[in-house]
N, C-alpha and C positions, 0 to 999 in steps of 0.2 A: 498526927498519924502514928500508928503503931510501928515501932522499929521492925525492919524486915527480918523475919526469922528464916528466910530461904536464900539460896544462892543468887547472886546478881543475875545470872542467866535466866532463872525462873521469874524474877521480878520483871525483867525486860520482856519475857515472853507474855506475861500477864498484860503488860502495857501494850505489846503488839496486838494482842487480841482485842483490847479496849479500843485501840486505834482503828482496827478493822471494822468494828461495829459502828463507831462514830462516823468514820469517813464514808462507809457504805451508805449510812442514813443521810448524810449530807447530800449524796446523790439522789436519794429518794425524795428529799425535800425539793430539790430542783426539778425533778421529774414530775412531781405533783403540781408544782407551781406552773410548769409548762403544759400541764394537762396530758402528759404522756401516760401517767398512771391515773386510771379512772376508778380504781377500787379504793375502799377505805383502808387506811394504813394505821398500824399500831406501832409507834416508834419506841425503841428501847433506849434512846439517848438519855443519859443521866444515870442509868442503872447498869452500864456496861461492865463495871468492876465485878459484879456478882457472877455473871456468866463466865467472865475471864478467869476469875479465881477458881471457881468450881471446875472449870475445864482442864486445869492442870493437876487436878487430884484424881484419885482412882475412880471417882464418881463418873468421869467421862465414859467409862466402859460399862456403866450400868444400863439397864432398861431405863429410858427417859421419857416421861410424859409431860408435855409442855402446855403452857397456857396460851391465850390468844396473843399476848405480847411476847413474841419469841424470836425475833430477828437476832437478838443477842445470843441466846442459847445455840441456835442453829449455826451462826457464824463462828462463835468461839469454840464450839465443839468440832469444827472442821468442815461444815457444810460449804459446798462451792458457792461463792458469791454470784457467779453467772446464773446458776439455777434459781436463786432467790430473786435476782433482778428479773429474769424471764417470767417468773411466777407473778410478780407485781405488774409486769407489762402484759400479762395475759397470753404469753407465748406457750407453745406446746412443750418446749424444753424446760418449763418451770418445775418446781418441786412437786406440784400436784397437776401437772399438765396445763398450767395456766388457768385452772378452773376455780381455785380456792382463794387466791389472793393472799392477804397479809396474815391471816389468823389461823391457817391450817398448814403449818410447815413441818415436813417430815424429812428425815435423813437416815439412810441405812447403808453405811459403808465405813470402812476403816475402823472397825470395832465399835462403831456408834450405832445404837438402835433407838432412834428418836421418833416418837409417835406424835403426830400433830394434834392440835386442838380441833374440836368439831363445832364450835360456836355456842355450846351450852355451858355457861360459866361454871367452872368447878367440876364438870363431868369427868375430867381426867383423873380425879382422885379415886373414885371407885374403880375405874378402868385400870389404873395403876395397881391398886390393891389386888384386883383379880389376877393381874399378870404376875405379881409377886407371889401370891398364894399358889397359883398353878405351876409356876416355873421354879420357885424357890430361889430366884435370882435377886440380887440386890437391885433396888429400883429407886429412881429419883423422880419425884412428882413436884412440879413447879406450879404455883398459883399465886394470886395476889390477895391483898388484905380484904378486898370485897368478897372474893370467892369463898374465903374461909368462913364467912357467915352463913353460907348455904347449909341446910340441915344434912344433906347427903355428904358434904365434905366433913362436917363434924362427926357424922356417923362413921365415916371411913377412918377417921383418926381413932375412934374407939375400937373399931374392928381390927385395925392394924395392931393396936396395943394388946387386944385380947388374943389374937393369933400369933403375936410376936413376929410379925412380918418384917423382912429385911428391907425396910423402906426409910428413906429420908424425905420428909415433906419440907419443901423450901418455899416459904412465903415471902415474896418480894413486896414489901410493905411501903407504898408511896403515900400512905395516909389519906388516900382518896379512892372512893368508889365513883368513878367518872368525875364528879365535881364535889362530892359530899365528903367532908373530913370524917375520920374515924370517930371523933368525939361526938358528932351529931348522929352516929349510927348505932353505937353500942357503948356499954360501960365496962365491958370485960376485955381481958387480954387474951389474944389467941394462944400465945405461948403458955399462959397459966392454965387455960382450958386443956391444951394438949398434955401438959404436965399432970393435970388431974386425971386424965384418961390413963396415964401410966407411961407416956412416951418420955424419953430423954429430950430435954429442950435447951435451947440457948437463944439469946437475942443478941444481935450484932449490928454494928454500923456497916456501911458499904466499903469500909477500908479493906482492900483485898488481902492484906497480910493478916488482919484479924479474922477474916473469913476462912483463910487457909487453916488456921488453928482450930476454929470451930468445926469445920468439915472433917478434919483429921480426928478430932475427939469424938464427934457424934457417929462417925462411920464405924467406930468400935462399940457403939451402944445402941444399935438399931433395935426397934423402930425409934425414929427421932424426928424432931420438929425444930427447924431453924427459921426464925423470923429476922429478916434483914431490912433495916430502914434505908430507903433510897429516896432520891429527889427526881421526879419525872421532869424531863426537859420540855416536852411538848404536851399539847392537849391529850386527853384520853384517846381520842381518835383524830387523825389528821395532823397537819403541820403547823397549827396555830400555837402561839405562845401568849402567856399572860405576864410578861415581864421577866426579869432575870430570875434564875432559880435561886433557892435559898442557899444551896451549895452546889459545887460542881466537882464531883470526885475525880473526873478526868484531869482537871487542872491541879487538884491536890496531889494526885499520884505523880504527875510530871514534876511538881516541886519536890516531892519526897525523893524521887529518883535523882534529881539534881543535888539534893542534900547528901545523898549517898555517893556522889561522884559519878553518877551515871547519866548526867544531863545531856552530854553530847550523843551518847548512844540512843537515848530516848528521842532526841530531836531528829536523828537520822531515821529511826523507825517510823516516826510520825510523817516525815517528808516522803519516805518511800511508799508508805501505805496510802497517803493522800494522792500521790501520783498514780498508783495502781488503780485506785477506786475511781479517779477521774477518767482514766482510760477505759475502765469497765463501763461507765455510764455513757461514754461517748461512742462505744462500739455499736455497730448496727444491730 
């Protein structure tokens, strides 16, 4: 793990947001198993550290365009868990009135302007570029390593470079497009292609402290592209698993906090969040 370059309070806040995503999704898994949730779900378990780290940077206040797998961005950026729960349960109080389910989550409050996905993989990239071009505002666009292969995403990278748009493209790279590994799909690196277009680029692990450094650096060199390697905990869609993950950043962060003398604080945060989310999912 990268040594923490931030105050202990920030490290613990990152962990709190990771706990929120993981504990909320444990409730989702139970609800799907009970058949309380009848829509397809796209779980963020395993990649929580990315959203948690980005959400404590200035990028939280940018225009944000999310992908289909966005429980993590929504929750880490401050979206009310109750509204996401209700969306998954098909209730009117959900993020889209209970009509869109797991992959079209939006949130507009507390300085966050988060625009949900619309089901067409990668379509958020040109939409984000249009928003950045029209408003001149800094814009975060999140997609996966499968979406980056779409020609309109690649064209958007080139357009952002040409127009020098104030954009950070965040590719959450789990090395899978549904079930197909990257090596079976392409021979090129997304970050190298973005660099060839003229964007500032970086590649990172899902270590949250490493991510903080990259976001801080790239935020000063927009337009930019950040590729982050993550390990998906569940199937592409649904709550199935194919054995233990290759690594679990959640556990690694807990250990790193313990090594920094913050283990008791981390244990308290996890226990409190677990209790809160269990109560959330038991609520009528």
